[in-house]
N, C-alpha and C positions, 0 to 999 in steps of 0.2 A: 505494499499500500504504501509505497514511496511518493513524495507529496512535490509536484512540481513548482520549479521558482515560483512562477507568476499565481500560485495558487492564491485565489484569497480567500481570504480571512475572515470568517465571521467575526461583528464585535457585538453581535445582538441589534447592527443599527448598521453601520457602515463597515468599510471592510477596508486592509492594511496591505499595502504595497508590500510583496515578502524579498524584499532587497537591504542589502546594507545602501547608505547610505548619506555621505558626510558632506553637509553643505559648512560649516564651520567648524573649527578647532574644540576638541573636548576639554572643558566644556566651552557651549558656546555663550554669547551675553546673556540671553535672560536665566541660561542653568546658574550662572553666574550670579546672578542677581536672586534669583530665593538660595544659593548659598550661603549669600548675606544677611540674608534673614536670616537663613536657620543659623548663623553661628550665631545673631543675636537676640535669637528666638529661645532654640532648642538647648539642654543640656551637652554641654560638651562631651557627655560621657559615651552618648548616641551618636555614633560614626558613621559614615558609609563607606561602599568600595567603591562607587561610577560616582562619578561629581557631573550627573545631568539633574535634571529636570523633567521627570517623566511625565507623558502626557495622555500618553496611549500607550496599547501592547498589545499580539495578539501574534497566531502562528507560533513563527519563531523571532518577532522583532520585538524591542522597546524603541520607540520614537518619543525623543525628547520636544523640549520646547521648542528649539532652535530649526528646528526640521530636521535634526539626524535621526537615522534608524539604525541602530546597533542588533547585532544578533545576539540573542538571546542566548549562553549557551550555562545559565545559573537556574531560571523559572523559580526566581526568587526564594533561593535555599529552597530547592527541591517539593516547595508548595503549588505550582500551578503547571502540575503534570500534563493538566490536559490543555494548558495554552491560558491564554488571560482571555477571561469572559467569554467563557465557553457556551455558545445559543443556548444550550439544554440549562445552564446552573443558569445564565443572565435570566432567562423565563421562569427559572424557578423562583428565584430572589422575588423577581418583582412580583409575582404573582401573590406568596408570602407575605411578603411589605405590604399587601395591600389589602390584605388578613390582619395582621396584628404582626407584630416583632416583639412582641415581650409579655408573655405572661406572668417568667417565672415555675418552672418545671417544678417546682417545691411547693409552689402555692396551687397553680391550677395548671394538670397535666395537659398536652397538646398527643397529637397522632404525631407529627414529625420527628421527635423525640424518640419514640416507642419502635416506630419503624427503623429508623439509622441504628436504635440496638439492634434487634431483629437479623439486620441486613448484617452490621460487625459479628452478630454468633453464626450469622451461618458462611462467613467469607475466612472467618481467620481458622488459622489449621486445629487441627483438631474436630473426630465425631463425638465427640462429650457432650451434655448439657451444658450451654455456660448462661448468662448474664453478662451486661455492658452497665457501663456510665459515662454520662457522656460529662466533658470537660472545655475549659477552652485552648490550653496549649500545650504542648510537646512535655514541657514543664511539671504541669500541672496532673496529665495522666501519669506519667511517672512517682511526683512525690504521693498522688492516689495510690498507682500499685503498691506502692512500699507500703503506705497504711493497710491496706487493706494483709498484704502477708502476714505484715508482721501481728493483727487482730486473729487471723486465720492460726495464723504458728503458736499464739503467745509467746514470739519471741523477738529478741531485739534488734541482735545485729545484721547487716547489709552489707555484703559484697558486690564493687563494681570493680572494672578491669584496666590496666594503667591504658591510655588514650583514650580514654573512654571521654564522650560528653553526653549528658542529659538532663540539663540547663541551667537557668540562672537563679532562680530561688533558693532560698536559702540549706536546704536540704539536696537540693538537685546542686547547687553549687558541690558541694561536699562529694557527692556520688561524679561528680565530673572533676580530669585526670588536671587537665592543661591549667596552672596559674595565671599566667595573661594571657588574655584581659579579661578572662571568668570570672578570677576568684581573688588575685591579690587585692590586698586592702580590707576583703570582706568578711571576712571571718570574726568572731568564732563558726566555723560552721555545726550543725549537728552531730550529734555523737552515736556510738555506735555504728559508724563505716569503716570496711575494709576495703584494700585494693589487694588484687590480683594479679599476676602477670598474665598480659594477652597473647595471644597465637598472633605471629607476626615473621613468617616465614621471611620474607626478604630481608628482616634485621636479626631474628635469631638459630634462625636456621633447624629449625627443629619441626619432626613430623606434628602431626594431630596429637596423637597419644602421648609422643612425650610432654607439648606443652600443656597439653591437661591434667600430665600427674605431675606437674608442676603445680600449677597452680591448685591441683588438689589437696598437694601434700602442704601449700600454707593455708590453705582453710580448714584442713583437719588442724594442724600443727599453732596454728595460731590465732585460731576464733573458736575451734569446736563446733562439728556441725548441731550438736544440741543446742547452742547459741544460737544460730542463724536460721532468720527467716527467708532471706532470699536471698538467689545470684540476680543480678539484672548485667543485659547485655545487648548491645547492638550487633546482631546477626554481622550486619558491615558496617564497624564503623563509621561513622562519619566527618567529623571536626578534626577527631584524632588521624584521618588521614587515607579513607577509605580501605579501614585494611580488610582483607578477607581471611578470618581465619585457614590455618591449612586442615584439609579431609579429615574428620573424624573426631577435632576440637572440641566440635558446638555438641554432637552427640556424649563426648564421653562427659561434659558436663552435666548434661540432663540425666544423664541414667544414676551420677552421682548428688547428685539433688533426690532424685524421685527414691532415691534408697535411703536419703538419711530425711526423707520429708522436711527440704526445705523449699520453696518456690519458686521455678525459675520463672523468670519477667524477661519475655522478651522486649526491648528498646527499638518498635519499627518507628519512628516518626519520621526519620528521611529513610528509612530503604523501604516503608509499605509503600502502599499503593500502587502495584504495578511499575515502580521505579524498576527492577531489576530485572523485568520481564517474566516476572507473577506476582498474585497480587502480594503476597510477604516473603521481602527474605528467610526467613526463616522457612519457607519449602525448598529450598534450593542444600540448604544440609540436612535435610529428613531428619528432622527435631520439631517437635510439638508443645511450644509454651504452654507451662499453666496459666501463664497473664499476658496478654499482648499491651503494650501502649502503642496508640496512632494518634497521631497528628497530619501537621503539614500539607500533602497530597488529598487527607480525607475529604475537602470541601471546596476543593476548586477556587481556593483563594481567601476564601472565608475560615473565621479564626471558629476552630472545631478542634477538639481532641475527647478521644475516649479511652478507656479501661475495661479489654474484653476477659473474658477465660472461664476456668473451672465453677461451674455454680455453688459450687460448698467454699470452694475460697470466694467469691465477688460477694455472695450471700452472709458470712461472717460479721463485717462490721453491721452495730445495731443500726433502727432506722432512723435518719438525722444525720447517722455518721459520715455520709459523704452529699455532698452537691457543691452547690457554687450557684448565687444569683444570676450568670448569666452561664453555664453549665448549660449545653443543649440547647441555644439558643434558636427558635423557632427558626430565623431565615435562616445559620446556619446548618441546621438540618435539612433544610429544603436543598439547601444547594446542593449538602452529600448526596442526597438522596438521588437528584439529577447526574453528579460525578459516578456515580456508585452505576447507572444506567450507565453511563457513558464508557465506562472501563468494559461492562459487559456486554454492548454490543457493536462498540467501535470498531473493535480489533487492534485497541491501545497497546494489550501484552503483546503480542505479533509483532509490533510497533518497534515497542521497547528494544524485541530481541533483533530487530533489522539495525537499530540506531546502533547498539553494544556491536553489533558485528561491523558495523562500516567505523565505531571510535577503534576497537582494537584493532581493527585493521590497520587504520593510521597510525594508531600511537607507537605500534609497533617495528612498521615502517621508520618512522621518526627516530624511536630509540635505537634500532641497528643503526644508522647514522650518525647520533650520535651520544656518544657514552657517559655524558652526564646524567641521563635518563637513567636509572638506577633499577627502577621498577615501571609495568606499567600492570594493572590490576584494576577487578571493578568485576558487574554485572550490569547486563540491559543498558540500558540510559542512568548507569551512575559507574561512571571511570575516572581511574584517575592514573597521572604517573609524578612517579617521584624521584627529587631532583639530587647527586649527590656529588662527592667528588668520585670522579671517574677511578682512584685508587686507593682510596680511604675508605669509601663510602661515606666518609659522614656528610650530614646533610648541610644543603647549599638552599638554605632562605635566603640570600642575596638576589641569585639567579629566580632564584622562584617570582622574588616580587617582582624583580624588573620586568621578566615574561608577561607576568602578569597586565603591568602599568604599561606596558607597551600593547599589548592585544587592547589595550578599553581605548588607548590614544585614534588606534586604528577602528573603533569602532565594534568593538567584541566584548562583551561579558563574560567575564572567566573570574573563578572563583579559588581564593585559595585556601587551604587547612591543614593539616597535621599539625601532631606535638610541637616537633622544631620548625615548622614554616614553613615547609619543601616540596608542599606537595599540589600541584594543582587539577581540582576536581572538576571533571563535565557531568553536567545535571540540565543537559538539553530539555525542551518542552517537547512531549510526544507529536507532536502537532508541527514540529520543524521540519523543514522540508532537505530531503539531501541535498541537494545543491547549498541551501545555508550552512549546513553543516558542516561540508564539505571548504567550504569558503571561511567559515569562521576558524578553521582547523588547519589551511591553508596561511591564513595571520598570523595563528599562536608557533606554528614553524618557522614565517619568515622573523617572531618574537624573539624566537630560540636561537636564532642563525647568525641576529645580529647583537647579543649579546654572549 
């Protein structure tokens, strides 16, 4: 289902031409005006990656106030997987907003929340009876998954992994591994959080079984299984560098959790909802989590998150113990139902696989000609390349930042990540055309060659 270069993209009204176009430098004068207003009005801690004023987006492009059209290889950090303003999502939002925008589900329930919960119960891995609860953000989902696991087990300790990213709230900052910019100066953090070594094939050289044995030994000796409520892990790590664990690592951790009454939580906030070519990345590794945290791509750009899992675990908290004023907002729920319908009826999982094949081919070709690319990894439309010194394999954050800056200046939105700041990740919307994707990668390759 490759999309042609000039395929018009519906925005629920006008269409956007699918091509890169630079009519000014980045940023242009109108964008500079907004950035000046931002500096005067917005807290300095809220940064930005691309110095533009976005005014429209769709397909594979983002258009700024100066008329520049940039190729989008970031999808708002894996949120607009369906592309911006998908027609079904737009229509669902408009229809629901005309009915009511809020009642608070804890006060006056409505069908949309229940329908999203039913869909999550059906779509997440596992054929057991499930329940779901809805929230606003990935961090909220993770935090509530921990609450639920603690209530169910009567234990307090939680294990997260090296290179993990789970959010910016106090508890989820504690779960997150990287200090800058996420944790530095914001402590103290929540208690009873421990860290285990992650499987990182490029850097540790271990098999999945060896890496799992190392992590399990630490959990048994430094924490004790009887004290452990939950193990939480991203099946493919996001901010940590798109790290794909070695085969066998995740199944071994799941088996150990089951044998010891520990709740296994999969954080699928970035890797879920079709991003990797399956609905949830857990499926790639043959694992069935006890709880799954979702957000980002769930609602086509609207703020929504969920925790879904085994009914007996999800039902452990007392009535009133879960919730939030905006959790499962009706407009966001309508958007999610439309997004899920699109995933299931428009061949988007197949499109993610097509994109993954294209990305892997181009990136490995680039790697073969440039030894500074130490690793290419990922699945589907969630791919990355890691930059390192060709001799020592020391992370090269400076090169990574320079390539990203140069690509953005030429009208291609790319995002960096990684504990060491040395990974460029590719998260294109599934509605991007092959032509735009190739052009974006050409520009990234030219930026690398120039540095």
